[in-house]
Structure formats: C-alpha cells, structure tokens
N, CA, C and O atoms as a printed pandas DataFrame, in Angstrom:
     atom_number atom_name residue_name chain_id  residue_number  x_coord  y_coord  z_coord
0              1         N          UNK        A               1   69.207   94.175   83.810
1              2        CA          UNK        A               1   69.602   95.194   84.759
2              3         C          UNK        A               1   71.117   95.379   84.704
3              4         O          UNK        A               1   71.878   94.413   84.762
4              5         N          UNK        A               2   71.532   96.623   84.592
5              6        CA          UNK        A               2   72.950   96.940   84.518
6              7         C          UNK        A               2   73.516   97.128   85.926
7              8         O          UNK        A               2   72.867   97.712   86.794
8              9         N          UNK        A               3   74.722   96.630   86.135
9             10        CA          UNK        A               3   75.367   96.732   87.431
10            11         C          UNK        A               3   76.035   98.091   87.614
11            12         O          UNK        A               3   76.513   98.696   86.654
12            13         N          UNK        A               4   76.060   98.556   88.842
13            14        CA          UNK        A               4   76.868   99.731   89.155
14            15         C          UNK        A               4   78.321   99.267   89.223
15            16         O          UNK        A               4   78.594   98.067   89.259
16            17         N          UNK        A               5   79.239  100.210   89.241
17            18        CA          UNK        A               5   80.652   99.874   89.358
18            19         C          UNK        A               5   80.899   99.117   90.655
19            20         O          UNK        A               5   81.623   98.121   90.674
20            21         N          UNK        A               6   80.295   99.593   91.735
21            22        CA          UNK        A               6   80.488   98.929   93.032
22            23         C          UNK        A               6   79.942   97.500   93.017
23            24         O          UNK        A               6   80.569   96.594   93.566
24            25         N          UNK        A               7   78.791   97.295   92.398
25            26        CA          UNK        A               7   78.221   95.944   92.308
26            27         C          UNK        A               7   79.110   95.034   91.462
27            28         O          UNK        A               7   79.342   93.875   91.805
28            29         N          UNK        A               8   79.600   95.581   90.353
29            30        CA          UNK        A               8   80.485   94.794   89.490
30            31         C          UNK        A               8   81.766   94.422   90.238
31            32         O          UNK        A               8   82.267   93.306   90.103
32            33         N          UNK        A               9   82.289   95.359   91.022
33            34        CA          UNK        A               9   83.492   95.079   91.802
34            35         C          UNK        A               9   83.223   93.990   92.834
35            36         O          UNK        A               9   84.016   93.061   92.983
36            37         N          UNK        A              10   82.118   94.106   93.537
37            38        CA          UNK        A              10   81.775   93.097   94.541
38            39         C          UNK        A              10   81.619   91.719   93.902
39            40         O          UNK        A              10   82.101   90.723   94.442
40            41         N          UNK        A              11   80.951   91.662   92.761
41            42        CA          UNK        A              11   80.759   90.388   92.080
42            43         C          UNK        A              11   82.087   89.846   91.546
43            44         O          UNK        A              11   82.331   88.640   91.561
44            45         N          UNK        A              12   82.941   90.762   91.073
45            46        CA          UNK        A              12   84.264   90.356   90.597
46            47         C          UNK        A              12   85.101   89.765   91.712
47            48         O          UNK        A              12   85.747   88.734   91.528
48            49         N          UNK        A              13   85.094   90.406   92.860
49            50        CA          UNK        A              13   85.841   89.900   94.017
50            51         C          UNK        A              13   85.294   88.539   94.447
51            52         O          UNK        A              13   86.062   87.626   94.752
52            53         N          UNK        A              14   83.968   88.406   94.469
53            54        CA          UNK        A              14   83.358   87.134   94.849
54            55         C          UNK        A              14   83.763   86.032   93.866
55            56         O          UNK        A              14   84.132   84.934   94.283
56            57         N          UNK        A              15   83.694   86.321   92.573
57            58        CA          UNK        A              15   84.082   85.342   91.557
58            59         C          UNK        A              15   85.560   84.984   91.706
59            60         O          UNK        A              15   85.941   83.819   91.589
60            61         N          UNK        A              16   86.376   85.985   91.961
61            62        CA          UNK        A              16   87.812   85.789   92.149
62            63         C          UNK        A              16   88.061   84.839   93.318
63            64         O          UNK        A              16   88.847   83.899   93.195
64            65         N          UNK        A              17   87.403   85.074   94.441
65            66        CA          UNK        A              17   87.563   84.227   95.627
66            67         C          UNK        A              17   87.092   82.804   95.382
67            68         O          UNK        A              17   87.619   81.861   95.972
68            69         N          UNK        A              18   86.100   82.648   94.515
69            70        CA          UNK        A              18   85.560   81.327   94.197
70            71         C          UNK        A              18   86.365   80.614   93.107
71            72         O          UNK        A              18   86.044   79.490   92.719
72            73         N          UNK        A              19   87.414   81.283   92.619
73            74        CA          UNK        A              19   88.247   80.677   91.590
74            75         C          UNK        A              19   87.686   80.787   90.186
75            76         O          UNK        A              19   88.178   80.137   89.263
76            77         N          UNK        A              20   86.659   81.609   90.019
77            78        CA          UNK        A              20   86.049   81.821   88.704
78            79         C          UNK        A              20   86.789   82.964   88.010
79            80         O          UNK        A              20   86.288   84.083   87.898
80            81         N          UNK        A              21   87.995   82.642   87.549
81            82        CA          UNK        A              21   88.909   83.647   87.036
82            83         C          UNK        A              21   88.339   84.386   85.827
83            84         O          UNK        A              21   88.452   85.608   85.741
84            85         N          UNK        A              22   87.737   83.666   84.906
85            86        CA          UNK        A              22   87.205   84.315   83.703
86            87         C          UNK        A              22   86.066   85.273   84.044
87            88         O          UNK        A              22   85.982   86.360   83.472
88            89         N          UNK        A              23   85.199   84.885   84.962
89            90        CA          UNK        A              23   84.108   85.774   85.371
90            91         C          UNK        A              23   84.658   87.022   86.052
91            92         O          UNK        A              23   84.212   88.137   85.784
92            93         N          UNK        A              24   85.637   86.819   86.940
93            94        CA          UNK        A              24   86.236   87.957   87.641
94            95         C          UNK        A              24   86.903   88.893   86.642
95            96         O          UNK        A              24   86.743   90.111   86.726
96            97         N          UNK        A              25   87.643   88.334   85.708
97            98        CA          UNK        A              25   88.322   89.160   84.704
98            99         C          UNK        A              25   87.312   89.963   83.888
99           100         O          UNK        A              25   87.510   91.152   83.638
100          101         N          UNK        A              26   86.238   89.311   83.481
101          102        CA          UNK        A              26   85.204   89.994   82.679
102          103         C          UNK        A              26   84.619   91.174   83.451
103          104         O          UNK        A              26   84.413   92.248   82.884
104          105         N          UNK        A              27   84.353   90.978   84.741
105          106        CA          UNK        A              27   83.776   92.050   85.563
106          107         C          UNK        A              27   84.774   93.185   85.789
107          108         O          UNK        A              27   84.409   94.357   85.702
108          109         N          UNK        A              28   86.027   92.845   86.077
109          110        CA          UNK        A              28   87.039   93.888   86.276
110          111         C          UNK        A              28   87.242   94.696   84.991
111          112         O          UNK        A              28   87.372   95.919   85.031
112          113         N          UNK        A              29   87.267   94.000   83.856
113          114        CA          UNK        A              29   87.447   94.712   82.578
114          115         C          UNK        A              29   86.244   95.600   82.260
115          116         O          UNK        A              29   86.401   96.675   81.681
116          117         N          UNK        A              30   85.064   95.162   82.630
117          118        CA          UNK        A              30   83.870   95.983   82.414
118          119         C          UNK        A              30   83.976   97.287   83.213
119          120         O          UNK        A              30   83.604   98.355   82.727
120          121         N          UNK        A              31   84.478   97.186   84.418
121          122        CA          UNK        A              31   84.679   98.400   85.235
122          123         C          UNK        A              31   85.675   99.318   84.549
123          124         O          UNK        A              31   85.457  100.527   84.467
124          125         N          UNK        A              32   86.775   98.746   84.054
125          126        CA          UNK        A              32   87.824   99.562   83.443
126          127         C          UNK        A              32   87.386  100.197   82.126
127          128         O          UNK        A              32   87.953  101.205   81.702
128          129         N          UNK        A              33   86.389   99.616   81.484
129          130        CA          UNK        A              33   85.857  100.241   80.267
130          131         C          UNK        A              33   85.232  101.594   80.586
131          132         O          UNK        A              33   85.353  102.539   79.807
132          133         N          UNK        A              34   84.566  101.682   81.733
133          134        CA          UNK        A              34   83.912  102.942   82.086
134          135         C          UNK        A              34   84.794  103.821   82.965
135          136         O          UNK        A              34   84.669  105.045   82.946
136          137         N          UNK        A              35   85.690  103.196   83.738
137          138        CA          UNK        A              35   86.577  103.952   84.625
138          139         C          UNK        A              35   87.987  103.362   84.529
139          140         O          UNK        A              35   88.382  102.570   85.385
140          141         N          UNK        A              36   88.748  103.738   83.498
141          142        CA          UNK        A              36   90.063  103.128   83.261
142          143         C          UNK        A              36   91.057  103.253   84.418
143          144         O          UNK        A              36   91.984  102.449   84.517
144          145         N          UNK        A              37   90.884  104.222   85.274
145          146        CA          UNK        A              37   91.812  104.413   86.391
146          147         C          UNK        A              37   91.304  103.833   87.709
147          148         O          UNK        A              37   91.892  104.088   88.760
148          149         N          UNK        A              38   90.230  103.064   87.670
149          150        CA          UNK        A              38   89.655  102.522   88.900
150          151         C          UNK        A              38   90.728  101.703   89.623
151          152         O          UNK        A              38   91.186  100.691   89.092
152          153         N          UNK        A              39   91.136  102.124   90.829
153          154        CA          UNK        A              39   92.272  101.466   91.485
154          155         C          UNK        A              39   92.030  100.001   91.841
155          156         O          UNK        A              39   92.905   99.166   91.615
156          157         N          UNK        A              40   90.877   99.677   92.386
157          158        CA          UNK        A              40   90.628   98.291   92.803
158          159         C          UNK        A              40   90.503   97.352   91.613
159          160         O          UNK        A              40   91.014   96.233   91.651
160          161         N          UNK        A              41   89.835   97.791   90.566
161          162        CA          UNK        A              41   89.689   96.937   89.379
162          163         C          UNK        A              41   91.053   96.700   88.735
163          164         O          UNK        A              41   91.356   95.579   88.325
164          165         N          UNK        A              42   91.879   97.745   88.641
165          166        CA          UNK        A              42   93.226   97.577   88.098
166          167         C          UNK        A              42   94.047   96.631   88.958
167          168         O          UNK        A              42   94.694   95.718   88.444
168          169         N          UNK        A              43   94.021   96.848   90.260
169          170        CA          UNK        A              43   94.796   95.996   91.155
170          171         C          UNK        A              43   94.334   94.542   91.066
171          172         O          UNK        A              43   95.155   93.636   90.921
172          173         N          UNK        A              44   93.045   94.324   91.150
173          174        CA          UNK        A              44   92.533   92.956   91.155
174          175         C          UNK        A              44   92.789   92.244   89.830
175          176         O          UNK        A              44   93.069   91.046   89.808
176          177         N          UNK        A              45   92.692   92.982   88.728
177          178        CA          UNK        A              45   93.003   92.385   87.429
178          179         C          UNK        A              45   94.493   92.041   87.366
179          180         O          UNK        A              45   94.876   91.029   86.779
180          181         N          UNK        A              46   95.325   92.882   87.971
181          182        CA          UNK        A              46   96.755   92.577   88.058
182          183         C          UNK        A              46   97.015   91.339   88.884
183          184         O          UNK        A              46   97.852   90.514   88.519
184          185         N          UNK        A              47   96.310   91.197   89.992
185          186        CA          UNK        A              47   96.454   90.002   90.834
186          187         C          UNK        A              47   96.071   88.755   90.039
187          188         O          UNK        A              47   96.733   87.722   90.134
188          189         N          UNK        A              48   94.999   88.859   89.257
189          190        CA          UNK        A              48   94.607   87.726   88.403
190          191         C          UNK        A              48   95.714   87.388   87.416
191          192         O          UNK        A              48   96.032   86.216   87.212
192          193         N          UNK        A              49   96.299   88.407   86.806
193          194        CA          UNK        A              49   97.368   88.182   85.824
194          195         C          UNK        A              49   98.556   87.478   86.479
195          196         O          UNK        A              49   99.104   86.533   85.911
196          197         N          UNK        A              50   98.952   87.925   87.654
197          198        CA          UNK        A              50  100.072   87.289   88.356
198          199         C          UNK        A              50   99.744   85.829   88.672
199          200         O          UNK        A              50  100.614   84.961   88.596
200          201         N          UNK        A              51   98.490   85.566   89.023
201          202        CA          UNK        A              51   98.099   84.202   89.393
202          203         C          UNK        A              51   98.196   83.222   88.227
203          204         O          UNK        A              51   98.257   82.011   88.442
204          205         N          UNK        A              52   98.211   83.728   87.001
205          206        CA          UNK        A              52   98.373   82.865   85.827
206          207         C          UNK        A              52   99.740   83.116   85.162
207          208         O          UNK        A              52   99.912   82.940   83.956
208          209         N          UNK        A              53  100.696   83.530   85.996
209          210        CA          UNK        A              53  102.092   83.720   85.571
210          211         C          UNK        A              53  102.264   84.773   84.475
211          212         O          UNK        A              53  103.078   84.607   83.566
212          213         N          UNK        A              54  101.496   85.846   84.570
213          214        CA          UNK        A              54  101.619   86.948   83.622
214          215         C          UNK        A              54  101.940   88.234   84.379
215          216         O          UNK        A              54  101.225   89.230   84.273
216          217         N          UNK        A              55  103.030   88.191   85.144
217          218        CA          UNK        A              55  103.417   89.352   85.947
218          219         C          UNK        A              55  103.696   90.571   85.073
219          220         O          UNK        A              55  103.418   91.701   85.474
220          221         N          UNK        A              56  104.239   90.346   83.893
221          222        CA          UNK        A              56  104.525   91.474   82.991
222          223         C          UNK        A              56  103.241   92.216   82.627
223          224         O          UNK        A              56  103.231   93.444   82.546
224          225         N          UNK        A              57  102.169   91.476   82.410
225          226        CA          UNK        A              57  100.867   92.074   82.109
226          227         C          UNK        A              57  100.320   92.830   83.310
227          228         O          UNK        A              57   99.623   93.833   83.161
228          229         N          UNK        A              58  100.643   92.340   84.498
229          230        CA          UNK        A              58  100.133   92.948   85.734
230          231         C          UNK        A              58  100.787   94.288   86.055
231          232         O          UNK        A              58  100.152   95.149   86.664
232          233         N          UNK        A              59  102.039   94.478   85.658
233          234        CA          UNK        A              59  102.773   95.679   86.069
234          235         C          UNK        A              59  102.063   96.992   85.727
235          236         O          UNK        A              59  101.926   97.841   86.608
236          237         N          UNK        A              60  101.608   97.194   84.494
237          238        CA          UNK        A              60  100.917   98.465   84.211
238          239         C          UNK        A              60   99.596   98.609   84.964
239          240         O          UNK        A              60   99.178   99.721   85.284
240          241         N          UNK        A              61   98.944   97.489   85.246
241          242        CA          UNK        A              61   97.701   97.542   86.017
242          243         C          UNK        A              61   97.986   97.991   87.450
243          244         O          UNK        A              61   97.280   98.837   87.998
244          245         N          UNK        A              62   99.033   97.410   88.050
245          246        CA          UNK        A              62   99.413   97.817   89.402
246          247         C          UNK        A              62   99.853   99.277   89.425
247          248         O          UNK        A              62   99.537  100.017   90.357
248          249         N          UNK        A              63  100.581   99.682   88.396
249          250        CA          UNK        A              63  101.056  101.073   88.315
250          251         C          UNK        A              63   99.863  102.034   88.267
251          252         O          UNK        A              63   99.874  103.068   88.935
252          253         N          UNK        A              64   98.851  101.702   87.491
253          254        CA          UNK        A              64   97.653  102.540   87.403
254          255         C          UNK        A              64   96.941  102.598   88.749
255          256         O          UNK        A              64   96.485  103.662   89.170
256          257         N          UNK        A              65   96.846  101.459   89.421
257          258        CA          UNK        A              65   96.216  101.434   90.752
258          259         C          UNK        A              65   96.986  102.331   91.717
259          260         O          UNK        A              65   96.385  103.076   92.491
260          261         N          UNK        A              66   98.305  102.261   91.670
261          262        CA          UNK        A              66   99.132  103.088   92.559
262          263         C          UNK        A              66   98.990  104.571   92.247
263          264         O          UNK        A              66   98.934  105.401   93.154
264          265         N          UNK        A              67   98.933  104.896   90.977
265          266        CA          UNK        A              67   98.778  106.302   90.597
266          267         C          UNK        A              67   97.439  106.845   91.079
267          268         O          UNK        A              67   97.336  108.013   91.456
268          269         N          UNK        A              68   96.417  105.998   91.067
269          270        CA          UNK        A              68   95.089  106.425   91.500
270          271         C          UNK        A              68   94.995  106.522   93.022
271          272         O          UNK        A              68   94.297  107.384   93.556
272          273         N          UNK        A              69   95.711  105.621   93.718
273          274        CA          UNK        A              69   95.635  105.624   95.181
274          275         C          UNK        A              69   96.931  105.054   95.773
275          276         O          UNK        A              69   96.998  103.869   96.099
276          277         N          UNK        A              70   97.957  105.903   95.909
277          278        CA          UNK        A              70   99.259  105.422   96.379
278          279         C          UNK        A              70   99.319  105.094   97.870
279          280         O          UNK        A              70  100.347  104.611   98.345
280          281         N          UNK        A              71   98.271  105.338   98.599
281          282        CA          UNK        A              71   98.288  105.099  100.044
282          283         C          UNK        A              71   97.893  103.670  100.435
283          284         O          UNK        A              71   97.955  103.305  101.609
284          285         N          UNK        A              72   97.494  102.875   99.459
285          286        CA          UNK        A              72   97.095  101.494   99.747
286          287         C          UNK        A              72   98.342  100.604   99.706
287          288         O          UNK        A              72   98.920  100.382   98.642
288          289         N          UNK        A              73   98.742  100.104  100.859
289          290        CA          UNK        A              73   99.966   99.302  100.950
290          291         C          UNK        A              73   99.901   98.050  100.088
291          292         O          UNK        A              73  100.903   97.663   99.487
292          293         N          UNK        A              74   98.747   97.417  100.018
293          294        CA          UNK        A              74   98.630   96.186   99.228
294          295         C          UNK        A              74   98.954   96.436   97.760
295          296         O          UNK        A              74   99.508   95.561   97.095
296          297         N          UNK        A              75   98.617   97.617   97.246
297          298        CA          UNK        A              75   98.939   97.939   95.857
298          299         C          UNK        A              75  100.461   97.921   95.674
299          300         O          UNK        A              75  100.970   97.379   94.693
300          301         N          UNK        A              76  101.173   98.513   96.620
301          302        CA          UNK        A              76  102.639   98.540   96.575
302          303         C          UNK        A              76  103.198   97.122   96.658
303          304         O          UNK        A              76  104.077   96.747   95.882
304          305         N          UNK        A              77  102.688   96.349   97.593
305          306        CA          UNK        A              77  103.202   94.991   97.771
306          307         C          UNK        A              77  102.992   94.147   96.513
307          308         O          UNK        A              77  103.878   93.393   96.110
308          309         N          UNK        A              78  101.834   94.274   95.906
309          310        CA          UNK        A              78  101.558   93.527   94.673
310          311         C          UNK        A              78  102.481   93.977   93.550
311          312         O          UNK        A              78  102.995   93.154   92.792
312          313         N          UNK        A              79  102.688   95.284   93.445
313          314        CA          UNK        A              79  103.555   95.830   92.399
314          315         C          UNK        A              79  104.993   95.352   92.591
315          316         O          UNK        A              79  105.636   94.919   91.636
316          317         N          UNK        A              80  105.492   95.429   93.810
317          318        CA          UNK        A              80  106.863   95.008   94.091
318          319         C          UNK        A              80  107.010   93.505   93.844
319          320         O          UNK        A              80  108.020   93.066   93.294
320          321         N          UNK        A              81  106.024   92.725   94.241
321          322        CA          UNK        A              81  106.058   91.278   94.006
322          323         C          UNK        A              81  106.134   90.984   92.504
323          324         O          UNK        A              81  106.904   90.123   92.078
324          325         N          UNK        A              82  105.342   91.692   91.711
325          326        CA          UNK        A              82  105.365   91.479   90.257
326          327         C          UNK        A              82  106.717   91.884   89.674
327          328         O          UNK        A              82  107.226   91.214   88.776
328          329         N          UNK        A              83  107.300   92.968   90.172
329          330        CA          UNK        A              83  108.637   93.368   89.712
330          331         C          UNK        A              83  109.657   92.270   90.000
331          332         O          UNK        A              83  110.498   91.962   89.156
332          333         N          UNK        A              84  109.581   91.685   91.184
333          334        CA          UNK        A              84  110.505   90.604   91.551
334          335         C          UNK        A              84  110.289   89.397   90.642
335          336         O          UNK        A              84  111.250   88.789   90.170
336          337         N          UNK        A              85  109.034   89.055   90.400
337          338        CA          UNK        A              85  108.744   87.917   89.519
338          339         C          UNK        A              85  109.295   88.151   88.114
339          340         O          UNK        A              85  109.668   87.206   87.418
340          341         N          UNK        A              86  109.341   89.418   87.705
341          342        CA          UNK        A              86  109.880   89.770   86.393
342          343         C          UNK        A              86  111.385   90.031   86.443
343          344         O          UNK        A              86  111.979   90.492   85.468
344          345         N          UNK        A              87  111.989   89.730   87.588
345          346        CA          UNK        A              87  113.423   89.894   87.805
346          347         C          UNK        A              87  113.887   91.350   87.645
347          348         O          UNK        A              87  115.021   91.613   87.243
348          349         N          UNK        A              88  113.004   92.271   87.963
349          350        CA          UNK        A              88  113.337   93.701   87.966
350          351         C          UNK        A              88  113.703   94.100   89.399
351          352         O          UNK        A              88  113.033   94.916   90.032
352          353         N          UNK        A              89  114.787   93.496   89.883
353          354        CA          UNK        A              89  115.162   93.629   91.282
354          355         C          UNK        A              89  115.492   95.064   91.685
355          356         O          UNK        A              89  115.120   95.512   92.770
356          357         N          UNK        A              90  116.187   95.777   90.814
357          358        CA          UNK        A              90  116.556   97.159   91.145
358          359         C          UNK        A              90  115.305   98.026   91.294
359          360         O          UNK        A              90  115.201   98.806   92.240
360          361         N          UNK        A              91  114.371   97.895   90.376
361          362        CA          UNK        A              91  113.120   98.660   90.475
362          363         C          UNK        A              91  112.338   98.274   91.722
363          364         O          UNK        A              91  111.744   99.126   92.382
364          365         N          UNK        A              92  112.341   96.984   92.040
365          366        CA          UNK        A              92  111.635   96.520   93.239
366          367         C          UNK        A              92  112.252   97.129   94.483
367          368         O          UNK        A              92  111.536   97.563   95.385
368          369         N          UNK        A              93  113.573   97.165   94.539
369          370        CA          UNK        A              93  114.257   97.737   95.692
370          371         C          UNK        A              93  113.971   99.232   95.809
371          372         O          UNK        A              93  113.709   99.728   96.905
372          373         N          UNK        A              94  114.019   99.947   94.701
373          374        CA          UNK        A              94  113.739  101.389   94.709
374          375         C          UNK        A              94  112.326  101.645   95.216
375          376         O          UNK        A              94  112.117  102.521   96.057
376          377         N          UNK        A              95  111.362  100.894   94.716
377          378        CA          UNK        A              95  109.976  101.091   95.144
378          379         C          UNK        A              95  109.781  100.691   96.602
379          380         O          UNK        A              95  109.029  101.337   97.332
380          381         N          UNK        A              96  110.462   99.621   97.027
381          382        CA          UNK        A              96  110.376   99.221   98.426
382          383         C          UNK        A              96  110.930  100.308   99.333
383          384         O          UNK        A              96  110.322  100.643  100.349
384          385         N          UNK        A              97  112.083  100.861   98.969
385          386        CA          UNK        A              97  112.683  101.921   99.786
386          387         C          UNK        A              97  111.797  103.159   99.817
387          388         O          UNK        A              97  111.670  103.812  100.852
388          389         N          UNK        A              98  111.191  103.476   98.688
389          390        CA          UNK        A              98  110.264  104.610   98.646
390          391         C          UNK        A              98  109.094  104.364   99.599
391          392         O          UNK        A              98  108.720  105.243  100.376
392          393         N          UNK        A              99  108.527  103.174   99.531
393          394        CA          UNK        A              99  107.403  102.814  100.394
394          395         C          UNK        A              99  107.829  102.863  101.856
395          396         O          UNK        A              99  107.086  103.366  102.698
396          397         N          UNK        A             100  109.003  102.352  102.166
397          398        CA          UNK        A             100  109.509  102.329  103.538
398          399         C          UNK        A             100  109.698  103.758  104.074
399          400         O          UNK        A             100  109.358  104.060  105.218
400          401         N          UNK        A             101  110.244  104.617  103.220
401          402        CA          UNK        A             101  110.515  106.002  103.659
402          403         C          UNK        A             101  109.247  106.827  103.811
403          404         O          UNK        A             101  109.170  107.700  104.676
404          405         N          UNK        A             102  108.258  106.555  102.979
405          406        CA          UNK        A             102  107.028  107.345  103.052
406          407         C          UNK        A             102  106.026  106.736  104.005
407          408         O          UNK        A             102  105.062  107.377  104.423
408          409         N          UNK        A             103  106.282  105.448  104.346
409          410        CA          UNK        A             103  105.505  104.676  105.293
410          411         C          UNK        A             103  104.122  105.086  105.476
411          412         O          UNK        A             103  103.397  104.479  106.263
C-alpha cells in the first residue's frame, strides 16, 4: 500500500520525534520526490540536517519552505538559526528584521 503525502508526513514526524532519523529522512525525501516544494517536508528535512551539524545543507531546504509558505514563523526561526550556525550573521539580521517588520 502506497502512502499519501499526508500519511508520509505524519509517519516522518513520528519517526523524527522517536529519534529514527534515517526513517524520517527517507519519508521526507519521498514526499519531496513527488512535491519538491512541500513546505513541511522541506522544513523538517532541514531540521534533521541541522540536528546532525549540517546547517549549510539545511539552508536551501528552509528557503524552499519559506518560499512555499512565508507566514509560518517556525520556518523563519529555523532559517535564521541555520544562518547563525553558518556564521552568516548579516543575512540572519536582515531576515530577522524583515520578519519583525512584517510580523
């Protein structure tokens, strides 16, 4: 039986919460194969990347999530956090100020 995108996302989140990083990554990537701009799958895969010290890998994923749905504050916070981890302080400040002004 093939999973729907929503089912795959739910299972990915559950695996992620249980610390099953490889399972979560596999599910998030499966979603992105069919829907490359899926905001939650991009964001969650970025969160996984940051958790294994790969903030640079996470940045384009967070950017895609933001482009798909810029109204989700957590997407902004994750993106800014990854910028800081990558020592891109000026970009982090610019994005923070943008978020603050558009609130």
